[in-house]
C-alpha positions in Angstrom: 83.1 73.2 25.9 87.0 73.4 25.2 86.9 76.9 23.1 90.1 78.6 24.4 92.1 75.9 26.0 95.8 76.6 24.8 99.2 75.3 24.5 101.9 76.7 22.5 104.6 74.6 19.7 107.7 75.7 18.0 107.4 76.2 14.2 110.8 76.5 12.9 112.5 79.7 15.5 108.6 81.4 16.1 107.0 80.1 19.0 103.0 80.5 18.8 99.6 79.6 20.7 96.4 78.6 19.1 93.3 77.7 21.2 91.4 74.9 19.3 87.4 75.6 19.0 85.5 72.4 18.5 82.2 74.0 18.8 82.1 73.9 14.8 81.6 69.8 14.8 78.4 68.8 13.4 78.1 72.3 11.8 78.9 71.1 8.1 78.8 73.3 5.4 79.5 73.7 1.3 82.9 71.6 1.1 82.5 68.2 1.5 84.4 65.5 2.9 85.0 62.6 0.8 86.8 58.9 1.8 87.8 57.1 -1.0 88.3 53.6 0.4 90.4 51.7 -2.3 90.3 48.1 -0.9 87.3 47.0 1.3 87.5 44.4 3.6 84.9 42.1 6.0 86.7 42.8 9.6 85.7 39.5 11.7 86.8 39.9 14.9 87.4 36.8 16.5 87.3 37.0 20.8 89.5 34.0 22.1 91.0 33.4 25.6 94.6 33.0 24.3 96.3 33.4 20.9 98.4 30.0 20.8 100.0 29.7 17.6 100.0 25.8 16.5 96.4 24.7 19.0 92.9 24.5 18.1 90.7 27.0 19.9 87.2 27.4 20.2 86.1 31.0 20.0 84.2 33.3 22.9 82.5 35.5 20.0 82.3 36.9 16.8 81.2 39.8 15.3 81.4 40.7 11.5 81.6 44.5 10.5 82.1 46.5 6.9 85.9 47.3 7.4 88.7 49.2 6.1 90.8 52.3 7.0 88.4 54.7 5.1 85.4 52.8 6.6 86.9 53.8 10.8 87.8 56.8 9.2 84.1 57.3 8.3 82.8 55.9 11.2 84.7 58.5 13.5 83.9 61.3 11.2 80.1 60.4 11.7 81.2 59.7 15.7 81.9 63.2 15.5 79.0 64.3 13.9 81.0 65.7 10.4 79.3 64.5 7.4 81.3 62.4 4.5 80.5 60.5 1.4 82.3 56.9 1.1 83.2 55.7 -2.3 84.7 52.1 -2.6 85.3 49.7 -5.3 83.0 46.9 -4.0 83.1 42.8 -5.4 80.2 42.2 -7.2 80.6 38.4 -5.4 79.5 40.0 -2.2 78.9 43.6 -2.9 75.6 43.4 -1.2 76.2 42.2 1.9 78.8 44.7 2.2 76.9 48.1 1.1 74.2 46.4 3.5 76.3 46.6 6.3 77.4 49.6 5.8 74.2 51.3 5.3 73.0 49.3 8.8 75.6 51.5 10.4 74.3 55.0 8.7 76.9 55.5 6.3 76.6 57.9 3.3 78.0 54.9 0.4 78.7 55.5 -3.5 79.9 52.0 -4.3 81.7 51.5 -7.6 80.4 47.6 -9.0 83.9 45.9 -9.7 85.0 41.9 -10.3 85.9 39.4 -7.6 84.6 39.2 -4.0 85.3 41.7 -0.8 88.6 40.5 1.1 88.4 39.5 4.7 90.5 40.4 7.8 90.9 38.3 10.9 91.1 40.4 14.2 91.9 38.1 17.0 91.4 39.7 20.4 92.5 37.9 23.2 90.0 38.1 26.8 93.2 37.6 28.9 95.5 40.0 28.2 94.6 43.7 25.9 96.5 41.6 22.9 95.3 41.8 19.7 96.5 40.2 16.4 95.2 41.5 12.5 95.7 39.1 9.8 94.9 40.6 6.8 94.0 39.1 3.4 95.4 40.6 -0.1 92.6 40.1 -1.6 91.1 39.6 -5.2 93.0 40.8 -7.7 92.0 43.9 -9.2 92.3 44.2 -13.0 93.9 47.5 -14.0 91.3 48.5 -16.6 88.7 48.5 -13.6 91.3 50.6 -11.2 91.1 52.9 -13.7 87.4 53.1 -14.0 87.2 53.6 -10.7 89.5 56.5 -10.4 87.2 58.5 -12.7 84.7 57.3 -10.8 85.9 58.7 -7.8 87.1 62.1 -9.3 84.1 62.3 -11.2 82.5 63.2 -7.5 84.8 65.5 -6.4 84.4 69.1 -6.6 86.5 72.2 -6.1 87.9 72.5 -2.2 86.5 69.3 -1.2 88.6 67.4 1.4 89.6 64.2 -0.1 90.9 60.8 2.3 91.8 58.5 0.0 92.6 55.6 3.1 94.2 52.0 3.1 96.0 49.7 0.8 94.7 48.9 -2.9 93.6 45.9 -4.4 96.4 43.7 -5.2 98.0 43.1 -8.5 97.9 47.3 -8.6 100.9 49.1 -10.4 103.2 51.3 -7.7 102.0 54.4 -9.2 97.8 53.5 -8.8 97.5 55.6 -5.5 99.7 58.2 -7.5 96.5 58.4 -10.0 93.9 58.9 -7.6 96.0 61.7 -6.7 96.5 63.3 -9.4 92.9 62.5 -10.7 91.5 64.3 -7.5 94.1 67.3 -7.6 92.7 68.0 -11.4 89.3 68.4 -9.7 91.0 71.2 -7.4 90.4 69.4 -3.9 93.1 68.6 -1.4 93.7 65.0 -0.6 95.0 63.3 2.9 96.9 60.2 2.0 97.1 57.0 4.2 98.5 53.8 2.0 100.6 51.2 2.0 104.2 52.0 1.7 104.4 50.3 -2.2 102.0 52.8 -3.3 103.0 55.9 -0.7 106.5 56.2 -2.1 104.8 56.6 -5.4 102.1 59.0 -4.8 104.6 60.9 -2.5 105.9 62.3 -6.0 102.4 64.0 -6.6 102.7 65.9 -4.0 99.4 65.2 -1.9 98.3 67.5 0.9 99.0 65.6 3.6 100.5 62.0 4.1 99.7 60.4 7.2 101.6 56.7 7.5 102.1 55.0 10.5 106.3 54.5 11.4 106.3 50.9 9.9 105.5 52.3 7.2 106.9 55.4 6.8 110.3 53.8 7.3 109.6 51.3 4.5 108.2 53.6 2.1 111.3 55.9 2.5 113.8 53.0 2.6 111.9 50.9 -0.1 112.6 48.0 2.6 109.6 45.2 1.9 107.4 44.3 5.4 104.6 42.8 6.2 104.6 42.7 10.2 103.9 45.6 11.9 104.7 45.4 16.0 104.7 48.6 17.9 105.7 46.4 21.2 109.2 46.5 19.7 109.7 50.0 19.9 110.0 51.8 22.9 108.6 55.8 23.1 111.7 57.5 23.2 113.1 55.9 20.5 110.0 55.8 18.4 109.4 59.6 18.5 112.8 60.3 17.5 112.6 57.8 14.5 109.4 59.5 13.9 110.8 62.7 13.9 113.3 61.6 11.2 110.9 60.4 8.6 108.2 62.7 9.2 111.4 65.4 7.7 112.5 63.1 5.3 109.1 61.9 4.2 108.2 66.0 4.1 111.1 66.4 1.7 109.6 63.8 -0.9 106.0 65.2 -1.1 106.6 69.1 0.1 103.9 69.0 1.9 102.9 68.2 5.3 103.8 64.7 7.0 102.2 62.9 10.1 104.0 60.0 11.3 101.7 58.1 13.4 103.8 56.6 16.3 101.8 54.3 18.3 101.2 54.9 22.0 104.0 57.6 21.8 102.6 60.2 19.7 102.4 61.9 16.6 105.6 64.2 14.1 104.3 66.4 11.8 106.6 68.2 9.5 106.2 70.3 6.4 109.6 70.9 6.6 109.1 75.0 7.8 106.7 74.0 10.6 107.3 70.6 12.5 106.3 69.7 16.2 105.6 66.8 18.0 102.9 65.8 20.1 102.5 63.4 22.8 99.7 60.3 23.2 97.9 60.8 26.7 97.9 57.5 28.4 94.0 55.7 28.2 93.4 52.6 29.1 93.6 50.5 26.0 91.2 47.9 24.7 92.2 47.4 21.3 94.5 50.2 19.2 93.2 48.7 16.3 91.9 51.5 14.4 93.5 54.3 16.5 95.5 55.9 13.2 91.9 55.9 11.4 90.6 57.9 14.1 93.0 60.3 14.2 92.7 61.2 10.5 88.7 61.8 11.6 89.6 63.9 13.9 92.3 65.8 12.0 90.5 66.2 8.8 87.3 67.3 11.4 89.2 70.6 12.4 91.1 70.7 8.6 87.1 70.8 7.3 86.4 73.5 9.7 89.3 75.8 9.2 88.5 75.3 5.3 84.7 76.4 6.1 86.1 79.3 8.3 88.2 80.7 5.0 91.7 80.0 6.7 94.7 78.5 6.5 94.6 75.5 8.7 96.1 75.2 12.4 98.3 72.2 12.0 99.2 72.1 16.1 95.6 72.2 16.7 94.9 69.6 13.7 96.9 67.6 14.5 96.1 67.8 18.2 92.5 66.7 17.7 93.7 64.0 15.9 95.9 62.5 18.8 93.0 63.1 21.1 90.4 61.0 18.6 92.7 58.2 18.4 93.0 57.9 22.6 89.5 57.5 22.6 89.3 55.3 19.9 91.9 52.6 21.7 89.0 52.8 24.7 86.6 50.3 22.5 86.7 47.5 20.4 85.3 48.8 16.8 87.8 50.2 15.0 86.8 54.4 14.5 84.2 53.8 17.7 84.9 57.4 18.7 82.7 58.3 21.7 82.3 62.3 20.4 82.4 63.1 24.5 85.2 60.8 25.3 87.1 62.5 22.7 86.0 66.2 22.9 87.3 65.3 27.1 90.5 63.7 26.2 91.2 66.9 24.0 90.5 69.2 27.3 92.5 67.2 29.5 95.2 67.8 27.2 94.9 71.6 27.0 93.8 70.5 23.3 97.2 69.0 22.7 100.4 69.1 25.4 102.7 69.9 22.4 106.6 70.2 23.5 108.0 72.8 21.3 110.6 70.8 18.8 113.4 72.8 17.3 113.9 73.7 13.7 116.6 71.8 11.6 
């Protein structure tokens, strides 16, 4: 029981103290969490002794699961015993296999039938190190008319007060404002929106003022500088530089969205800013098995806390929400499957952190 665990964070010029009450997890309520996964994928996790480009290798083991950022978030929410509905446009060529894999996990799925196939992500884990290499297929090009039909379908399942998590890239071939259309449609239903998508769509969607955006440091940089990138390598950024850059990017994104921004910076931690309230949370040290999906587990933990605050009829406690998200992300790194958080471990890490160890960040 972590009731009463406390720490402090500077918000502007005012120092406040907060406590994280996690007894709510699993209680549910009338306000729903809806996870929208615009670009489903089969995750093909391949274990090799060592990944050597330009050679022929044999696998040690292979596992195929339903994947995508939204799947990882929904998986982590289920582990936290927080109900969520999962919505996705699923290509009819192999859609039955995809939805079957989700159902076998216990997901509450509402699939929207679209043309084409479900793309594949190849995740290479090396048995001799903690290195993981991910190659994401672009996938089938979705006609714009089908995307607009899916936006109408998804928005039709959202009610006033719901928390909608729009997670992951969008299907290939869609215009830059495609994510913005989905955000506007959910806002028209008076829902709150968390957006975590690729830079192409994030840059445009920020003008629709999603209630929170949660890019990683590379995505945030690409979104605010309009610089194209297809390779994200956390090993090239040390923690001290990552902290400074993430905080600056969070502030810059907050100016564009006028809402809350969280920029995840891998093992360094998370910066958050809404312009008025801002801070930094260090990530605790854990034994990393795989960091794939850690950012998605972060969003799940944050959303769980935010949902609790909404259900309690109070404003979200951002330091507590971000802190619990960091604890969930850290727990996620200790297991292979993306989003495979163990609830007891996440709560234990949160307790060890004293909710989350937040260092005061002065006002701009």
